[in-house]
N, CA, C and O atoms as a printed pandas DataFrame, in Angstrom:
     atom_number atom_name residue_name chain_id  residue_number  x_coord  y_coord  z_coord
0              1         N          MET        A               1   34.735   10.859   -9.754
1              2        CA          MET        A               1   34.429    9.600   -8.920
2              3         C          MET        A               1   33.474    9.821   -8.089
3              4         O          MET        A               1   32.506    9.060   -8.085
4              5         N          LYS        A               2   33.543   10.855   -7.253
5              6        CA          LYS        A               2   32.690   10.885   -5.907
6              7         C          LYS        A               2   31.263   11.082   -6.543
7              8         O          LYS        A               2   30.304   10.625   -5.921
8              9         N          GLN        A               3   31.054   11.741   -7.753
9             10        CA          GLN        A               3   29.902   12.118   -8.185
10            11         C          GLN        A               3   28.954   10.958   -8.651
11            12         O          GLN        A               3   27.726   11.041   -8.625
12            13         N          CYS        A               4   29.776    9.694   -9.147
13            14        CA          CYS        A               4   29.334    8.732   -9.586
14            15         C          CYS        A               4   28.761    7.724   -8.359
15            16         O          CYS        A               4   27.880    6.883   -8.540
16            17         N          VAL        A               5   29.378    7.955   -7.193
17            18        CA          VAL        A               5   28.980    7.178   -6.033
18            19         C          VAL        A               5   27.772    7.756   -5.542
19            20         O          VAL        A               5   26.928    7.003   -5.056
20            21         N          VAL        A               6   27.575    8.934   -5.597
21            22        CA          VAL        A               6   26.443    9.629   -5.215
22            23         C          VAL        A               6   25.392    9.283   -5.970
23            24         O          VAL        A               6   24.360    8.994   -5.363
24            25         N          VAL        A               7   25.392    9.234   -7.310
25            26        CA          VAL        A               7   24.546    8.811   -8.374
26            27         C          VAL        A               7   24.137    7.462   -8.024
27            28         O          VAL        A               7   22.937    7.191   -7.983
28            29         N          GLY        A               8   25.019    6.599   -7.770
29            30        CA          GLY        A               8   24.701    5.162   -7.562
30            31         C          GLY        A               8   23.717    4.880   -6.257
31            32         O          GLY        A               8   22.723    4.155   -6.212
32            33         N          TYR        A               9   24.287    5.650   -5.255
33            34        CA          TYR        A               9   23.583    5.803   -3.893
34            35         C          TYR        A               9   22.030    6.136   -4.107
35            36         O          TYR        A               9   21.130    5.443   -3.632
36            37         N          TYR        A              10   21.847    7.196   -4.821
37            38        CA          TYR        A              10   20.518    7.318   -4.911
38            39         C          TYR        A              10   19.508    6.681   -5.805
39            40         O          TYR        A              10   18.304    6.936   -5.838
40            41         N          GLU        A              11   20.237    5.725   -6.600
41            42        CA          GLU        A              11   19.739    4.881   -7.716
42            43         C          GLU        A              11   19.385    3.644   -6.490
43            44         O          GLU        A              11   18.188    3.363   -6.448
44            45         N          LEU        A              12   20.025    3.096   -5.779
45            46        CA          LEU        A              12   19.883    2.155   -4.808
46            47         C          LEU        A              12   18.877    2.562   -3.742
47            48         O          LEU        A              12   18.340    1.647   -3.118
48            49         N          VAL        A              13   18.583    3.712   -3.480
49            50        CA          VAL        A              13   17.704    4.461   -2.365
50            51         C          VAL        A              13   16.073    4.264   -3.040
51            52         O          VAL        A              13   14.999    3.970   -2.516
52            53         N          ASP        A              14   16.455    4.562   -4.364
53            54        CA          ASP        A              14   15.181    4.438   -5.288
54            55         C          ASP        A              14   14.537    3.320   -5.514
55            56         O          ASP        A              14   13.366    3.343   -5.893
56            57         N          LEU        A              15   15.302    2.022   -5.287
57            58        CA          LEU        A              15   14.996    0.795   -5.455
58            59         C          LEU        A              15   14.412    0.209   -3.949
59            60         O          LEU        A              15   13.634   -0.737   -3.819
60            61         N          GLU        A              16   14.952    0.960   -2.951
61            62        CA          GLU        A              16   14.375    0.240   -1.564
62            63         C          GLU        A              16   12.896    0.214   -1.496
63            64         O          GLU        A              16   12.247   -0.806   -1.267
64            65         N          GLY        A              17   12.385    1.422   -1.711
65            66        CA          GLY        A              17   10.740    1.053   -1.396
66            67         C          GLY        A              17   10.134   -0.043   -2.033
67            68         O          GLY        A              17    9.507   -0.914   -1.431
68            69         N          PRO        A              18   10.344    0.002   -3.429
69            70        CA          PRO        A              18    9.658   -1.202   -4.225
70            71         C          PRO        A              18    9.984   -2.571   -3.507
71            72         O          PRO        A              18    9.117   -3.409   -3.257
72            73         N          PHE        A              19   11.322   -2.711   -3.201
73            74        CA          PHE        A              19   11.960   -3.905   -2.904
74            75         C          PHE        A              19   11.282   -4.250   -1.546
75            76         O          PHE        A              19   10.920   -5.403   -1.313
76            77         N          GLN        A              20   11.136   -3.373   -0.770
77            78        CA          GLN        A              20   10.135   -3.434    0.603
78            79         C          GLN        A              20    8.785   -4.103    0.322
79            80         O          GLN        A              20    8.349   -5.149    0.803
80            81         N          GLN        A              21    8.246   -3.314   -0.516
81            82        CA          GLN        A              21    6.848   -3.686   -0.874
82            83         C          GLN        A              21    6.708   -5.151   -1.484
83            84         O          GLN        A              21    5.761   -5.899   -1.242
84            85         N          TRP        A              22    7.700   -5.427   -2.241
85            86        CA          TRP        A              22    7.692   -6.884   -2.809
86            87         C          TRP        A              22    8.060   -7.818   -1.717
87            88         O          TRP        A              22    7.535   -8.931   -1.752
88            89         N          ARG        A              23    8.838   -7.554   -0.803
89            90        CA          ARG        A              23    9.055   -8.417    0.339
90            91         C          ARG        A              23    7.904   -8.574    1.115
91            92         O          ARG        A              23    7.567   -9.738    1.335
92            93         N          PHE        A              24    7.318   -7.801    1.516
93            94        CA          PHE        A              24    5.757   -7.625    2.188
94            95         C          PHE        A              24    5.042   -8.546    1.579
95            96         O          PHE        A              24    4.764   -9.616    2.120
96            97         N          ARG        A              25    4.582   -8.141    0.097
97            98        CA          ARG        A              25    3.673   -8.980   -0.528
98            99         C          ARG        A              25    4.030  -10.284   -0.657
99           100         O          ARG        A              25    3.186  -11.179   -0.607
100          101         N          HIS        A              26    5.419  -10.531   -0.850
101          102        CA          HIS        A              26    5.636  -12.071   -1.075
102          103         C          HIS        A              26    5.527  -12.671    0.342
103          104         O          HIS        A              26    4.940  -13.753    0.339
104          105         N          LEU        A              27    5.885  -12.305    1.384
105          106        CA          LEU        A              27    5.584  -12.905    2.837
106          107         C          LEU        A              27    4.091  -13.144    2.916
107          108         O          LEU        A              27    3.691  -14.195    3.417
108          109         N          GLU        A              28    3.240  -12.240    2.455
109          110        CA          GLU        A              28    1.811  -12.457    2.543
110          111         C          GLU        A              28    1.199  -13.563    1.805
111          112         O          GLU        A              28    0.314  -14.302    2.236
112          113         N          THR        A              29    1.844  -13.616    0.465
113          114        CA          THR        A              29    1.581  -14.554   -0.414
114          115         C          THR        A              29    1.872  -16.039    0.102
115          116         O          THR        A              29    1.074  -16.968   -0.019
116          117         N          ILE        A              30    2.989  -16.114    0.628
117          118        CA          ILE        A              30    3.658  -17.438    1.054
118          119         C          ILE        A              30    2.669  -17.559    2.380
119          120         O          ILE        A              30    1.944  -18.552    2.458
120          121         N          GLY        A              31    2.648  -16.924    3.038
121          122        CA          GLY        A              31    1.710  -16.819    4.349
122          123         C          GLY        A              31    0.316  -17.803    3.990
123          124         O          GLY        A              31   -0.072  -18.810    4.581
124          125         N          ARG        A              32   -0.146  -17.252    3.046
125          126        CA          ARG        A              32   -1.532  -17.787    2.598
126          127         C          ARG        A              32   -1.544  -19.079    1.973
127          128         O          ARG        A              32   -2.452  -19.908    2.032
128          129         N          ASN        A              33   -0.256  -19.188    1.260
129          130        CA          ASN        A              33   -0.265  -20.604    0.337
130          131         C          ASN        A              33    0.497  -21.856    1.242
131          132         O          ASN        A              33    0.267  -23.039    0.993
132          133         N          ILE        A              34    1.401  -21.434    2.286
133          134        CA          ILE        A              34    1.752  -22.546    2.861
134          135         C          ILE        A              34    1.740  -22.660    4.284
135          136         O          ILE        A              34    2.129  -23.654    4.897
136          137         N          GLY        A              35    1.224  -21.482    4.858
137          138        CA          GLY        A              35    1.175  -21.379    6.304
138          139         C          GLY        A              35    2.382  -21.491    7.000
139          140         O          GLY        A              35    3.443  -20.903    6.794
140          141         N          MET        A              36    2.026  -22.500    8.038
141          142        CA          MET        A              36    3.205  -22.558    8.992
142          143         C          MET        A              36    4.054  -24.029    8.719
143          144         O          MET        A              36    4.825  -24.547    9.527
144          145         N          ARG        A              37    3.686  -24.582    7.301
145          146        CA          ARG        A              37    4.429  -25.648    6.884
146          147         C          ARG        A              37    5.727  -25.429    6.480
147          148         O          ARG        A              37    6.119  -24.262    6.472
148          149         N          ARG        A              38    6.506  -26.345    6.129
149          150        CA          ARG        A              38    7.938  -26.190    5.767
150          151         C          ARG        A              38    8.099  -25.566    4.445
151          152         O          ARG        A              38    7.267  -25.839    3.581
152          153         N          GLY        A              39    8.994  -24.822    4.201
153          154        CA          GLY        A              39    9.378  -24.228    3.078
154          155         C          GLY        A              39   10.304  -25.031    2.164
155          156         O          GLY        A              39   10.581  -26.202    2.424
156          157         N          THR        A              40   10.796  -24.372    1.059
157          158        CA          THR        A              40   11.753  -25.079    0.377
158          159         C          THR        A              40   12.824  -25.332    0.772
159          160         O          THR        A              40   13.404  -24.428    1.375
160          161         N          LEU        A              41   13.491  -26.586    0.606
161          162        CA          LEU        A              41   14.793  -26.954    0.947
162          163         C          LEU        A              41   14.917  -27.203    2.585
163          164         O          LEU        A              41   15.976  -27.173    3.213
164          165         N          GLY        A              42   13.601  -27.454    3.133
165          166        CA          GLY        A              42   13.475  -27.605    4.673
166          167         C          GLY        A              42   13.430  -26.410    5.496
167          168         O          GLY        A              42   13.369  -26.484    6.723
168          169         N          THR        A              43   13.462  -25.178    4.787
169          170        CA          THR        A              43   13.400  -24.075    5.668
170          171         C          THR        A              43   12.190  -24.021    6.526
171          172         O          THR        A              43   11.362  -24.902    6.295
172          173         N          THR        A              44   11.896  -23.115    7.532
173          174        CA          THR        A              44   10.920  -23.183    8.203
174          175         C          THR        A              44    9.897  -22.355    7.556
175          176         O          THR        A              44    8.982  -21.948    8.272
176          177         N          GLY        A              45    9.908  -22.046    6.330
177          178        CA          GLY        A              45    8.681  -21.456    5.760
178          179         C          GLY        A              45    8.551  -19.908    5.967
179          180         O          GLY        A              45    9.491  -19.122    5.850
180          181         N          VAL        A              46    7.323  -19.590    6.274
181          182        CA          VAL        A              46    7.017  -18.180    6.676
182          183         C          VAL        A              46    7.953  -17.682    7.981
183          184         O          VAL        A              46    8.316  -16.505    7.982
184          185         N          ASN        A              47    8.208  -18.248    8.697
185          186        CA          ASN        A              47    9.200  -17.998    9.949
186          187         C          ASN        A              47   10.533  -17.669    9.431
187          188         O          ASN        A              47   11.168  -16.699    9.843
188          189         N          TYR        A              48   10.995  -18.545    8.450
189          190        CA          TYR        A              48   12.333  -17.986    7.912
190          191         C          TYR        A              48   12.245  -16.631    7.057
191          192         O          TYR        A              48   13.165  -15.813    7.031
192          193         N          LEU        A              49   11.046  -16.487    6.367
193          194        CA          LEU        A              49   11.001  -15.177    5.705
194          195         C          LEU        A              49   10.867  -13.938    6.387
195          196         O          LEU        A              49   11.332  -12.843    6.069
196          197         N          GLU        A              50   10.089  -14.288    7.485
197          198        CA          GLU        A              50   10.049  -13.164    8.646
198          199         C          GLU        A              50   11.157  -12.720    9.216
199          200         O          GLU        A              50   11.253  -11.538    9.545
200          201         N          ASN        A              51   12.258  -13.709    9.433
201          202        CA          ASN        A              51   13.334  -13.299   10.056
202          203         C          ASN        A              51   14.683  -13.002    8.984
203          204         O          ASN        A              51   15.833  -12.726    9.326
204          205         N          ALA        A              52   14.265  -13.120    7.898
205          206        CA          ALA        A              52   15.287  -12.890    6.848
206          207         C          ALA        A              52   15.687  -11.449    6.875
207          208         O          ALA        A              52   16.530  -11.027    6.084
C-alpha cells in the first residue's frame, strides 16, 4: 500500500509543472482578452485569477 501512495505522489508532482504553466498562460490570455473587465458570473476577472 505504501508503495502505491509513493507512486501516486510522484505522478501528482509530475503534473504540477505543466499545470502551473497552463495557469500562467491562461492568466496572460485572459488579461489580454478582457483586461480589467468583469469575468464570468460577475467575478473580478483577472484579479480573481491572480488571487486564486
